[in-house]
C-alpha positions as CSV (number, residue, x, y, z in Angstrom):
1,X,-11.5,-78.2,-117.2
2,X,-10.9,-78.6,-113.5
3,X,-11.5,-82.0,-112.0
4,X,-12.9,-82.7,-108.5
5,X,-13.3,-85.9,-106.5
6,X,-17.0,-87.0,-106.3
7,X,-18.0,-87.1,-102.6
8,X,-20.2,-90.1,-103.2
9,X,-18.1,-92.5,-105.4
10,X,-14.7,-91.0,-104.8
11,X,-13.7,-90.9,-108.5
12,X,-12.5,-87.9,-110.5
13,X,-15.3,-86.0,-112.4
14,X,-15.7,-82.7,-114.2
15,X,-15.6,-79.8,-111.7
16,X,-18.2,-77.7,-113.6
17,X,-20.6,-80.5,-114.3
18,X,-24.0,-80.5,-112.5
19,X,-23.6,-84.2,-111.6
20,X,-20.9,-86.8,-111.3
21,X,-20.3,-88.5,-114.7
22,X,-19.7,-91.9,-112.9
23,X,-22.5,-92.2,-110.3
24,X,-24.8,-89.3,-111.1
25,X,-24.4,-87.6,-107.7
26,X,-25.5,-83.9,-107.8
27,X,-22.7,-81.4,-107.5
28,X,-23.2,-77.6,-108.2
29,X,-24.2,-75.5,-105.2
30,X,-24.6,-78.5,-102.9
31,X,-20.9,-79.4,-103.6
32,X,-19.8,-75.8,-102.9
33,X,-21.6,-75.8,-99.5
34,X,-20.0,-79.2,-98.7
35,X,-16.6,-77.9,-99.6
36,X,-17.1,-74.8,-97.5
37,X,-18.1,-77.0,-94.5
38,X,-15.2,-79.3,-95.1
39,X,-12.7,-76.4,-95.1
40,X,-14.1,-75.0,-91.8
41,X,-14.0,-78.4,-90.2
42,X,-10.6,-79.2,-91.6
43,X,-8.9,-76.6,-89.5
44,X,-10.7,-77.5,-86.2
45,X,-9.6,-80.0,-83.6
46,X,-13.0,-81.1,-82.5
47,X,-12.0,-82.4,-79.1
48,X,-10.2,-79.2,-78.2
49,X,-13.0,-77.1,-79.7
50,X,-15.7,-78.7,-77.5
51,X,-13.5,-78.7,-74.4
52,X,-12.6,-75.0,-75.0
53,X,-16.2,-74.1,-75.5
54,X,-17.2,-76.0,-72.3
55,X,-14.4,-74.1,-70.4
56,X,-15.6,-70.8,-71.8
57,X,-19.1,-71.4,-70.7
58,X,-17.9,-72.3,-67.2
59,X,-15.8,-69.2,-67.0
60,X,-18.9,-67.1,-68.0
61,X,-20.9,-68.9,-65.3
62,X,-18.2,-68.0,-62.7
63,X,-18.1,-64.4,-63.8
64,X,-21.9,-64.0,-63.6
65,X,-21.8,-65.6,-60.2
66,X,-19.1,-63.3,-58.9
67,X,-21.1,-60.3,-60.2
68,X,-24.0,-61.3,-57.9
69,X,-21.8,-61.5,-54.7
70,X,-21.0,-58.7,-52.3
71,X,-17.4,-57.8,-51.4
72,X,-18.0,-59.5,-48.0
73,X,-19.2,-62.7,-49.6
74,X,-16.2,-62.7,-51.9
75,X,-13.9,-62.2,-48.9
76,X,-15.4,-65.1,-47.0
77,X,-15.6,-67.5,-50.0
78,X,-12.7,-69.9,-50.6
79,X,-11.5,-71.0,-54.0
80,X,-14.2,-73.7,-54.4
81,X,-16.9,-71.2,-53.4
82,X,-15.8,-68.3,-55.6
83,X,-15.0,-70.5,-58.6
84,X,-18.1,-72.6,-58.4
85,X,-21.1,-71.2,-60.3
86,X,-24.3,-70.4,-58.4
87,X,-27.2,-72.7,-59.2
88,X,-29.4,-69.7,-60.0
89,X,-26.9,-68.6,-62.6
90,X,-26.6,-72.1,-64.1
91,X,-30.4,-72.5,-64.2
92,X,-30.9,-69.1,-65.9
93,X,-28.1,-69.7,-68.3
94,X,-29.3,-73.0,-69.7
95,X,-29.6,-76.0,-67.4
96,X,-32.1,-78.6,-68.4
97,X,-35.5,-78.0,-66.8
98,X,-38.6,-79.9,-67.8
99,X,-41.0,-77.2,-66.9
100,X,-39.1,-74.5,-68.8
101,X,-38.7,-76.6,-71.8
102,X,-42.2,-78.0,-72.1
103,X,-44.3,-75.2,-70.6
104,X,-41.9,-72.3,-71.0
105,X,-40.9,-73.0,-74.6
106,X,-37.2,-72.8,-73.9
107,X,-36.3,-75.7,-76.1
108,X,-32.7,-74.6,-76.5
109,X,-32.0,-75.9,-73.0
110,X,-31.8,-79.4,-74.5
111,X,-28.6,-78.2,-76.2
112,X,-27.2,-75.6,-73.8
113,X,-27.4,-78.1,-70.9
114,X,-24.7,-80.2,-72.6
115,X,-22.1,-77.4,-71.9
116,X,-23.2,-76.3,-68.4
117,X,-21.2,-77.9,-65.6
118,X,-22.1,-77.8,-61.9
119,X,-18.7,-77.3,-60.4
120,X,-14.9,-77.7,-60.8
121,X,-14.9,-81.5,-60.1
122,X,-17.8,-82.0,-62.5
123,X,-15.9,-80.0,-65.2
124,X,-12.6,-81.8,-64.5
125,X,-13.9,-85.4,-64.7
126,X,-16.0,-84.8,-67.8
127,X,-13.2,-82.8,-69.4
128,X,-10.6,-85.6,-68.6
129,X,-12.8,-88.3,-70.1
130,X,-13.6,-86.2,-73.2
131,X,-9.9,-85.5,-73.7
132,X,-9.2,-89.3,-73.6
133,X,-12.0,-90.6,-75.8
134,X,-12.3,-87.6,-78.2
135,X,-9.1,-88.1,-80.2
136,X,-10.0,-91.8,-80.9
137,X,-13.5,-90.8,-82.1
138,X,-12.1,-87.9,-84.2
139,X,-9.3,-90.0,-85.8
140,X,-11.5,-92.9,-86.9
141,X,-14.8,-91.2,-87.5
142,X,-13.5,-88.0,-88.9
143,X,-14.2,-84.4,-87.7
144,X,-17.7,-84.1,-89.1
145,X,-19.0,-87.3,-87.6
146,X,-17.3,-86.5,-84.3
147,X,-19.2,-83.2,-84.2
148,X,-22.5,-85.0,-85.1
149,X,-21.9,-87.7,-82.5
150,X,-21.2,-85.2,-79.7
151,X,-24.1,-82.9,-80.4
152,X,-26.5,-85.6,-81.4
153,X,-25.9,-87.9,-78.5
154,X,-25.8,-85.0,-76.0
155,X,-29.2,-83.9,-77.2
156,X,-30.5,-87.6,-77.2
157,X,-29.4,-88.0,-73.6
158,X,-31.1,-84.8,-72.6
159,X,-34.3,-85.8,-74.4
160,X,-34.3,-89.2,-72.5
161,X,-33.9,-87.2,-69.3
162,X,-36.8,-85.0,-70.4
163,X,-39.0,-88.1,-70.6
164,X,-38.2,-89.0,-67.0
165,X,-38.5,-85.3,-65.9
166,X,-34.8,-85.2,-64.9
167,X,-33.0,-81.8,-64.9
168,X,-29.4,-81.0,-64.8
169,X,-26.5,-80.4,-67.1
170,X,-23.0,-81.6,-68.2
171,X,-21.4,-83.2,-71.2
172,X,-21.6,-86.8,-69.8
173,X,-24.4,-87.7,-72.1
174,X,-22.3,-86.7,-75.1
175,X,-19.3,-88.4,-73.5
176,X,-21.2,-91.7,-73.2
177,X,-22.3,-91.1,-76.8
178,X,-18.6,-91.0,-77.9
179,X,-18.0,-94.1,-75.8
180,X,-20.9,-95.9,-77.5
181,X,-19.6,-94.9,-80.9
182,X,-16.1,-96.0,-80.1
183,X,-17.5,-99.4,-78.9
184,X,-19.3,-99.8,-82.3
185,X,-16.0,-99.0,-84.0
186,X,-14.3,-101.7,-82.0
187,X,-16.9,-104.3,-83.0
188,X,-16.7,-103.2,-86.7
189,X,-12.9,-102.9,-86.8
190,X,-12.3,-106.4,-85.3
191,X,-8.8,-107.9,-84.8
192,X,-6.5,-107.1,-81.9
193,X,-6.9,-103.4,-82.2
194,X,-10.7,-103.7,-82.3
195,X,-10.7,-106.0,-79.3
196,X,-8.6,-103.4,-77.4
197,X,-11.0,-100.6,-78.2
198,X,-14.0,-102.8,-77.1
199,X,-12.4,-103.7,-73.8
200,X,-11.4,-100.1,-73.1
201,X,-14.8,-98.6,-74.0
202,X,-16.7,-101.3,-72.1
203,X,-14.6,-100.5,-69.0
204,X,-15.2,-96.8,-69.3
205,X,-19.0,-97.4,-69.7
206,X,-19.0,-99.8,-66.8
207,X,-17.1,-97.4,-64.5
208,X,-19.4,-94.6,-65.5
209,X,-22.7,-96.5,-64.9
210,X,-21.4,-98.0,-61.6
211,X,-20.3,-94.6,-60.4
212,X,-23.8,-93.4,-61.0
213,X,-25.2,-96.1,-58.8
214,X,-23.2,-94.9,-55.8
215,X,-23.7,-91.2,-56.5
216,X,-27.5,-90.6,-56.7
217,X,-27.4,-87.1,-58.2
218,X,-25.8,-88.5,-61.4
219,X,-28.1,-88.5,-64.4
220,X,-28.1,-92.2,-65.6
221,X,-30.9,-91.5,-68.0
222,X,-28.7,-89.1,-70.0
223,X,-25.8,-91.6,-69.8
224,X,-27.9,-94.4,-71.2
225,X,-29.6,-92.3,-73.8
226,X,-26.3,-90.9,-75.0
227,X,-24.6,-94.3,-75.0
228,X,-27.4,-96.0,-77.1
229,X,-27.6,-93.0,-79.4
230,X,-23.8,-93.2,-79.9
231,X,-24.1,-96.8,-81.1
232,X,-27.0,-95.9,-83.3
233,X,-25.5,-92.8,-84.9
234,X,-22.1,-94.6,-85.4
235,X,-23.9,-97.3,-87.3
236,X,-25.7,-94.7,-89.4
237,X,-22.6,-92.7,-90.1
238,X,-20.3,-95.7,-89.9
239,X,-16.6,-95.0,-89.9
240,X,-16.0,-97.1,-93.0
241,X,-18.7,-95.6,-95.1
242,X,-18.2,-93.0,-97.9
243,X,-21.9,-92.5,-98.9
244,X,-22.6,-89.8,-96.4
245,X,-19.6,-87.5,-97.1
246,X,-21.5,-84.5,-98.3
247,X,-24.4,-84.9,-95.9
248,X,-22.4,-85.4,-92.8
249,X,-20.1,-82.3,-93.5
250,X,-23.2,-80.1,-94.0
251,X,-24.9,-81.5,-91.0
252,X,-21.8,-81.0,-88.8
253,X,-21.6,-77.4,-89.8
254,X,-25.4,-77.1,-89.1
255,X,-24.7,-78.7,-85.6
256,X,-22.2,-76.0,-84.8
257,X,-24.6,-73.3,-85.9
258,X,-27.4,-75.0,-83.8
259,X,-25.1,-74.8,-80.7
260,X,-24.3,-71.2,-81.3
261,X,-28.0,-70.3,-81.9
262,X,-29.1,-72.0,-78.7
263,X,-26.5,-70.1,-76.7
264,X,-27.5,-66.9,-78.4
265,X,-31.1,-67.6,-77.2
266,X,-29.9,-68.6,-73.7
267,X,-28.0,-65.3,-73.3
268,X,-30.9,-63.4,-74.8
269,X,-33.2,-64.8,-72.1
270,X,-30.7,-64.9,-69.3
271,X,-31.8,-61.6,-67.6
272,X,-35.5,-62.5,-67.6
273,X,-34.8,-66.1,-66.4
274,X,-32.4,-64.9,-63.7
275,X,-35.0,-62.4,-62.4
276,X,-37.6,-65.3,-62.4
277,X,-35.4,-67.7,-60.4
278,X,-34.3,-64.9,-58.0
279,X,-37.9,-64.0,-57.3
280,X,-38.8,-67.5,-56.2
């Protein structure tokens, strides 16, 4: 009889048994779902996947913007003009907007806004920070928790923004979420390495919040919401814990599906939303 490793206690148990013979954790179909999620996540570099998806969305925004321009406008526009998405396209495609979320029922904007960037510099700085922090989070928390932290803290940051009626977009809420999670890791890890992580993440957080003080258009509510959510979720799905193995893998797969569903709804409503903003 084939043996498997119990996702809860980590000991070998009978593969065909409905529950672990050691700790009683249920196996069966739930185990099959967890294994499927683990196999999918196992082949994915989470940092590159999110960066690639963000870049893809930006390219789509640019293409949709270029389609709205006349040949004369294209001729007159420079590189920053032609390769910067129009605000109308960004809004129609999924920027956070309090009125459209609360009154219009377009709840998916809380998710899609994470991946919509306002220009090349916005994309570059967020991408650079994610590239630096992402591997640390992914290595120590694992792929599943990295996905949950990114999507969860990005949504948390946008929900806080919603409370203050702040619109916009960008992955900075999720980025601050990863920074908060890495800061938690530094405190829990301890020692010289833990102290180094704490110093680095505190520096990143300080630079980010101070930068927001001098640049008024930066969404500090999303930064703060994502940062605090990162610490909270990191504590919940702590890097040293084994208890959430099955749950976090399934939730991570569900988080990817949620992102794809939200973008499906955004593209489905794009034409109507663009006509709405164009008519204003």
